[in-house]
N, C-alpha and C positions, 0 to 999 in steps of 0.2 A: 381456406388457404392452408396448405401444408407447411408446417414449420420445419426449418432446417436445424433447429436447436433442440437441446434436451428439454424434457418437461420440467416444470418448476420444482416439484417435489417439496421438500422441507423449506419453509420460508427463509431460514438462516443460511441455506447452502448457496453460495455464490461463487464467482461473481455473476452478475446478470447483465443482460443487454436488452435493447428494444429492437424488435423487428418492426420497421416503420411501414413498409409497403412492399407489394410485389412489383417487379420490373418486367417490362415486355421485351427489353433488349439491354445488353451491357451498356454501362454509362461510365463516364469519367467523373470521379468525385473530387471536387475541389475543397480544400480545407475551409471550414466555416470562418466567417469574418466576425460574427457576433461574439463579443467577449465571453458571454456565458457558455458558449458552445465550444470554445477553443480547446478545452481540456478533454474533450471527447473525440473518439475515433468514429468516422462514418465509413462503412465498408459494405461490399456486396458478398453475399453468401450464395452457395449453389445447393440445390437439392434435386432429387429425382422424383418427378410427379408420378401419379398412379398410371397415367397413360404412356409412361416411358419418356416423356419430354423433360427437359431440364428447366427447373424453376429458379428464378433469380429473385433475391430479396435484398432490400436496402436495410442496413442495421446501424445501430448507434450503441456504443459501449464506452466505458464499462461502469457498472454500479455495484457497490458493496452489498446492498440489501435489495430485496424485492420491493420494499416500500419506496425506496428512492427511485427505482426504475419505473414503478407505477406512477409516481408523482410527475416525473418527466413525461411519461406517456400522456397523462392528462393535459399537461401544458402544451404538448405538440399535437393534441387531438384535432385542432382546427385544420392543420396542414396535413396530418396523417391520420385520418379517421379509423384506420384499421390497426393502428399501433398497438403492439402487445408486448408485455414483459416476459422474457424467457431466460432460463439459465444459459450462460455462455458455454458452448461446448469446448472441451479441452483442445480440440483441433484448431480452434480459432485463436487461442491464447498461448499455446505451448511453445511455438517456435521462437528462436532467438532473432531470426530475421523475418520481417513482415512479408506476408504472401503478396502476390500480385495485386490483390484487391485492397491491400493496406489494412487488414483486419487484425493483425497480431497485437496483443496487449503490450504496451510499452512499459519501461521501468517506472515512468511517472504514474501510469495508471495502476500498476501493482501497488505502489506506495499509497495511492489514493484509496484503493480498496482496503488495505491494511489499516489506514488511518481511521476509517470509520467503522471497521468491524469491531463488534463488542463481544467480550467473553461472557458478559452478564447483562441482562436486560434491566437490572436495578441500579446500574452505576449512576453516580451523580454527574452532572454536566460540568464541563470546564467553565469557570467564571467568564461571563461575557466580556469581550475585549482582551482576553488573555491570548497573546500571540505566541504560541508554542509550536514550532515547526517539527514535522517528521521528516528527517533528512534521509536521502538515498545513500546506502552504503557505498564506499569507494570501490570495494573489491567486486569485480565482475562475476566471480564464482559465487559470491554471497547473493548477489542480485538474481542469479540463475536459480539458486536454492529457494529464494523467496517467491519467485514466479511459480515454481513447481508447487510450493505450499499453497499458493492462492488457487491454482488449478485443482488441487486435491482437497481444498477447504481444510487443510491441516493447521493445527495451532502454530503460532509464531510468537516467540518471546521478544520483549522490547527492553531497552535500557535507556536511562536518562543520560544524555551526553552533557557533561558539565563543562568540559574544556576541550579544545582542539588546537594542536600546535605542530609545527614542523620541527620543533626542538623538544627534547625530553622534558617531561613535566616535572617541575621541582615541587615535590610533595610538601616540603617545608613551608611553601607559600600557599598551600590549600587550607582554607579554614575548616576546622573540625565542626561538623553539624550533628546534632543529636539523632537526626533521622538516618544517618549513615549506619547506625548500629542495627537497624532493621533490615538492611539490604547488603548486597555485596559491592564494595567499592574496588575498582580495579583499573588498570591502564591497558588499553588495547592499542596495538601498533601494527603498521603495515607499510607497504611501499607502493608508490604510484609514479610511473614514468621516471623511475630512478631516484625518487625523492621519498624519504621516510616521513611518516606522520604518526602522531601520538594522540590518543583520546583518553580522557579521564571519564569513566562511566560508572553508573550506579544501576544495578539490576537486582532482580528481573521482574517483569510485569507480563500479565497474560494478554494484554492488548494495549494499543497506543493511548487510549483514553485514560486508563489507570496510570500509565507513565506520565502523561501530561499533567495529571492532578498533582503528582509529586514535583514535577518540574516547575509547575506554577509557584509552589511554595519555596523553591530554591532560586528563583530568578533574580532576587535582590542581591544574592551573594555570587551568582554565576550569570553574568549578563548575556552570554552566548548560549545559554542552556537550550537543549533541543532533545528530541526523542529519536531513537534509531532502532529499527528491527535488527535482530541478531540471530545467529544460527546456534544450534545445539553445541557445536564445537566451541563457540565463544563462551557459552554458559559453563562448559566443562573447564575451560581455561581459567575463567574467573574464579571458580571454586578453588582451584589450586594456587591461584595468585592473588588472593584477596588481600587488600591493603589494610593494615592495622591502623587503628585510630592514633596510636603512638607515633606514627610516621608523619602525621599532619600537624599543622600549626595549632598551638593551644589557644 
């Protein structure tokens, strides 16, 4: 079977998808009802076969690592014996609007890839039971930049989001923490649907897992703590607008 996707190459280069089977004719794909599969996209890809005919393939995406894609391939092997893990081609995930087959990577799937992507294979795991979320940025232009980074397998920085408010954050009410001295504490702000929002953040980290480890230790003082991917522009802004410890509650 000829694959319509790029070869796997380096194991850490993703995102990945599963090519489940070859189709003999176009099909209408209904969203899966099984809870474990609802976070995935099922779509049809097209390829040109050696004899000049058009090949159709049913695919499932997306996965942050080759190992994760292969694990799901094994789980689905009884239904799709020819399932194979392949790197998702940029054409499948780049567009902001899903193609007719519904195969474009969604913002949710971009976050899912970033959440599990590791900068180092020796990182410690997050303590079991720790519920630290990776939240989607509010700004659509930021989400577009993140999608492009996933396509190119480019590095992405993360921040720990300590507080979120529609009112300016009163720094005098923010407790001073020793760990703040090791990172950059800053306030990010923006506008959505005519309404301003403000975020107190601590950065920066090379991947979501490292950020979650710090967030886990701050959760008792900041109950809504979360992790958010950020752009280079925000990193530069934070450098110039770093909050001094003297501005915080003693």
